[in-house]
N, C-alpha and C positions, 0 to 999 in steps of 0.2 A: 231385639236382642234375643239370642237363643237361650233357652232356660238352662239352669244348671244341670249337670249330669247327676241323676239321682243316686247312682251307685257310689259316688265319692262323697256325698253329703254326710253320711254318718261319721266317716273318719274326720272330715274337715270340721264338723260342728262339735266333735268331742273335745272337751277341755279347751274351748276357744280362747279363754283368757291366757292360758299358758302359751298358745301359739302366737297370740298377739305380742306377748312379751318376747318370745323367741325372735320374731322378726323386727322387734323394737317399734311396733306400731301402737298407736293409741286407739281407743274405742271408735273414734271418728274415722279411723282408717280401716275399719273392719271389712269393708268391701274389697280391700286389696289383699286380704288373707289368702283366698283361693287362688288367684292368679300368681301370687308370689310362691305358693307351694308348687304349682305346676312348672313355673319358670325355673325353680330350684332343681326339679327333676331334669329339665331340659339342659341346664348347665352341666349336670353330671354326665349326661349323654354325650354332648360334643366334646367334653374333656376326655372321656374314654376313647372316643374315635380318634381325636388328634394325636394322643400319645401312643396309639398303636403304631404310628409311623416310626417311633424309635426302635421298635422290634422289627418292623418291615425292612429297615435299612440294612442291618447285618444279615437278615435272612435272604433278601434279594441280592445283596452284595456277594454272598457265597454262591447262591443259585445261578447267577448270571456272570460270575467272575468279574466284578466291577472294581474300578479304582474308587478312592474316597470321593473324588469329584463326581464320578458317574453315579455312585450310590446316592449322593446327596441330592440328585435330581428329583428324588421322591419329595423332599421338602420344597425344592424349587417349584415343582408343579403344584403342590398343595397350597403353598402360601402365596404364589403369584396370583391365584384366584382372588385373593383379597384386593390386590391392586386393580385388577380389571373389572371386578364385579361389585366392589363396595359402593361406588357412586350410583350405578344403576340400581343396586339394592336399596340405597337411600331414597332414590326416586320412587321405587315401588312402594316402599313404606310410607312415603309422603302422600302418594296418591290413593293407595289401597288400604292403608292402616296396618297396625301392628299384627292383628290376627292373620291377615293374608300373608304377611312376610314370614311369620312363624310357620304356618302350615306349608307354604310354598317352599321354604327352606328345608323343612323336614322331608318333603317328597323328593326334592332335587337331590338331597343327600342320600336318600334311599336308592335312587337310580345309580349314583356313584358306587355305593357299596355293592350293589348287584353286579356291577361291571367286573368285580374281582373274580367272579365265577368263571366267565370265559377267558379272562386274562391268565388265570392259573392253569386252566385246562389246555390252552393253546401255548403256554409258556412264552407269552409275549410281554416283554418289559414295556413296550410302547403302550399296550392296552392298559397295563397297570397305571402308567403315568396319566393317561387320559381319564381313567376312572377316578384317580385321586383328584384331578382338576375339577371334575363334575361334583365329587363329594365335597370338596372345599368350597365350591360355588354355593352349594346349599348351606353350608355352615356360615359362609359370609353373610348370606341373607338373614340367617338366624342371629348372628352377632349384631348386625346393623339394627335389627328390629328389637332384640331383647335387651341389649346393654342400656340404651336410653330409657326403655320401658321400665326397667327396674329402678332407675333414678327418679322416675316420676310417680312410682307407686308408694306414696307417702310423703312425709315432710321433707323439704329440700335439704335441711341441715343434717338429716340422717341418710342422705343418698350414698355417701361413701361406706357407711356401715352396711346398708342393704347390699350394695354391689360386692363388697368384700365377703359378706355372708354367703351369697349365692355362688361366688367364685370359690369359696371353700368347698362347696359340693362339686364344683367343676374339678377341683383338685382331688377330691375323692375318686372321681372317674380317672384322672390322670395317674393316680397312685395304683389303682387296681389293674389298669390296662397293661402296663409292662409286665407285671407278674403273671397275669392270666395269659397274656400274649406269649410269654416265654414257655409256659406249660403247653399251650395249644399249638403255637406256630413253630418255635425254635426246637422243641423237643418232639415234635411229630415225626414219626417214621416216614409218613407220606407227605412230602413237601408240598404237593398240590392241595390235598385235603386240608393240610394244616393252615392254609390261607383261606380256602373256600368256606369252611365251617363257621369260623367266627364272623366273617363278613356277611354270610347268608343270615345268620342270627341277627346281626345288626340291622339288616334290611327290614326284617320282620318287625323288630322293635321300633324302628323309625316310623314305619307306617302306622303302627298302633298308636304311638304318641301323636302323630299328625292328626289321626282321627279324634283323639282326646281333645286336642286344642281346637279342632273344628267344632266340637260339641259344647265345651264349657263356656261359661259366661266370662267375658273379659271387659273391663272398663275401656271405653273407646278412646278417652283422652283426646277428643277432637280439637281441643284448644291448642294442642301441640302439633297435631298432624295437619290441621288446617283443611280438613276434608270438605267442609261446607263451601269454601272458596273454590276448591278444585272441582267439586261437583258442578259448579256453575260454568266451569271452563273445561269440560271433559276432553277437549282436543288439544289442551295445552301441551306444547312440545317440550322435550328435554332441553335444558339450558345449563351451562356451567355458571351462569351469572350469579345465581343464589349462593353457590359454593364460594365463588370468589368474593362476593359481598360479605359472607359470613367470616371469611379470613380477614378481610379488610377492617371490618368492624370489631373484630376480636383478635388482635395481634398475638395474644397469649396462645391461641389455638394452634398456630403454626409451630410454636415450641412444643406443644403437647403432641402434635402429629409426629415430629421427629423423635420425641421421647418414646412414643408407642413403637415407632420403627426400630429404634435401638434396643428397647426392652425386649420385644418379641424376638428380634434377631439374636440377642445374647442368650436368652432363655432357651430358644430352640436349638441354637448352635451347640450349647453345652449338652442338652438332652440327646441330640442326634449323635454326638461323638462319645457319649458316656460308655456305651458297650465297648467300643474300640479302645477307649482309655483304660477300662478295667481289665481288658485282655492283654494290655501291654505288659511285657515281662518286667520292665522297670517300675511298674506301678503295683498292680495286684496279681497279674498273671492268671486271671480266672478263665474258665471256659466261656464260650459265647452264651450258652444256656444259663449258667450261673450269673454272668454279668448282666444279662437281661433282667433278672429278678432284682438286682441291685438298683436298677433304674427306678424301680418303685420307691426306693428310699429317697431318691432325689425329688420325685414328684410328691411323695408322702410328706416331705419336709414342707413343701409349698402348701399342702392341705392343712397341716398343723399351724403353719404361720398365718394362713388366712383366717382360721377360726380365732386365733389370738389377735391378729391384726384388725379384724372386724370390730373388736372391743377397744383396741388401742386407738383406732381412728375415730371412734365415737367419743373418746375422752381427751385426746390430745390433738394438736394441729396435724392434719393429714400431711402437710408439707414436711414437718419435722420427722414424722414416722417414716415417710418416704426416703428422706435423705439418710436417715440412720440405716435403713435396710440396704440402700445402694452402696453406702460406704462399707458395710459388712461384706457385700459381694466382691467389691474391689480387693479387700484384704484377703478374702478366701481364695480368689484366683491367684494372687501372688504366692500365697502359701502352698497352693496345690500345684502350680506350674513349675515352681522352683524344685530342682532335684535334690531336696533336702532329705526326705524320708518317704519310702513307699506308703506307709500307713497314713502319713499326713497328706500325701498327694491324693490318696483315695478318698479320704473322708472330708477333706477341705472342699473338693469339687462337689461331692454329694451334698454337703451342707449348704451350698449356694441356694438350693431349692427352698430351704426354710426362709431365706431372706428375699428371694424372688417374690414370695407369696403376695404381698399387698401392692406390688408396683403397678400392674396393669389396671386393676379397678380404681386405684387412687389417682393415677394419671388421667384415666378416662373421666372419672366423676369430676375432678377439678377442672378439666378442660371444657366440659359441657355445662358446668354449673351456671345458672342464670342466663342461658341462651334462649329460653322460651321456644318460639316457633322455629328458630334456627337449629334446634336440637337435632332433628333428623339429618340435616345437611352436615352438621359438625360430626355426627356419628358416622356418616358415610365417609367423610374425610379421614377421621381417625382410624376407621377399619381398613381404609385403603393402605394405611401405613403398616398394617400387619404384614405387608409384603417384606418387611425386614426379616421375617422368618424364612424367606426364600433367599435373600441376598447375603445375609451374614453367615449362615451355614455354608453357602457356596464358597464364600471367601475363606472360611476356615478350612473347608475341604481342599481348596487349592493350596492353602498354606501347609496343611498336613502332608499333602503329596510332595511339596517342594522343600520345606524346611523342617518337617517333623511335627508330630501331633502335639508335643509339649509347647513349642513356640507358637502353634496356631491359636492357643488360648489368648493371645494378644488381641484377637478380634473381639471376643466378648468383653474383655477388659475395657477397650475403647468405648463399647456400647454403654457400659455402666458409668463410665466417667462422664459422658455427655449428660446423662440423666441427673447425676449428682450436681453438675454445674447449673442446670436450668431449673431444678426442682422449685426454688423459691419464686419463680416467675410463671408458674403454670396456671395459676388461678386468675380469673377475671378480676380486674381492679374494681373494687366496690366504691361507689360514690357516697 
């Protein structure tokens, strides 16, 4: 095992008792403190990257004169990577371990962000879409590696708490990204440099974080990745059989997969069309630049909700907290989409972010709880369903082009309705 990075020891060792309490860890879990700290940083990073898409959509829509359906191809390319890459990513994690998955994901994501430089210079929408796919492939590998890793870093009964906590920092990234993206991208006088500068900076940061994860000490958790068995069979070929077996032995997992599909689809669809929604004359009538900053409030609500939700799910049944949050989303969509009042239409849709907050980590942690060595396979299957972020925004885009933006919110409504109905059955039956 590589020794700890000496440069981060003074910070991590300072007031260690406070940090253990912050992550809800016991003294016996002290070895998990450092990896949880760095994983938290990682969640911030890919939250920031993902939500820059909400600013890219109106920017490239205007730059290339695109329809809603054409502009939403940004999300289609980004989130389709989860469908095609999640199972291979789960196999990589199973064979090579969590460290390899994290570092490999960061490097791949850096290649994707670097692709924005020639895409902007050449004015090619196609290169933008290809770069987004590569970037998302790296983030997929990160998601498959990191989400189950967090659930294993400490006691099982506090898995939802830890995943909600690190997702709260993911939401800090999603909150800052639209605001900073509006300042740098939407308000830039030079439309090319406005895209190149932030993505070049992200490339550098991703490579620095990849180096940090290469150097720090990470618990191997080989009892979950089963690496000893794989080392004895290094030429073991890929097979869908373990994934099918995992679903067969855990029927609740299939419900969780569709719940992830619809949750991500609903959340991304709303975020993707929020700038367009706020620029509608019948709603807020804001400029594109100002509307982009308001997107931060949508994702900021998710950040606040995740900090609160991390404590609620530690004290109350995660299933009950999940159903309450989903029901709130359903009511807010009804209030926002109905042409009752422009003020209500604006803030009801923005407030959905607050109640979105705990849904992904709670669905994920309930779905993988108690799966043991099948956890990487389940994680790969669940992350495959993040493709909902490609399908549902596309359906809403088609709806917006055909029947109008207001009626298109029926798409996320259906997404949340499914989650509300299946929430009580997401957890593995305990004998």
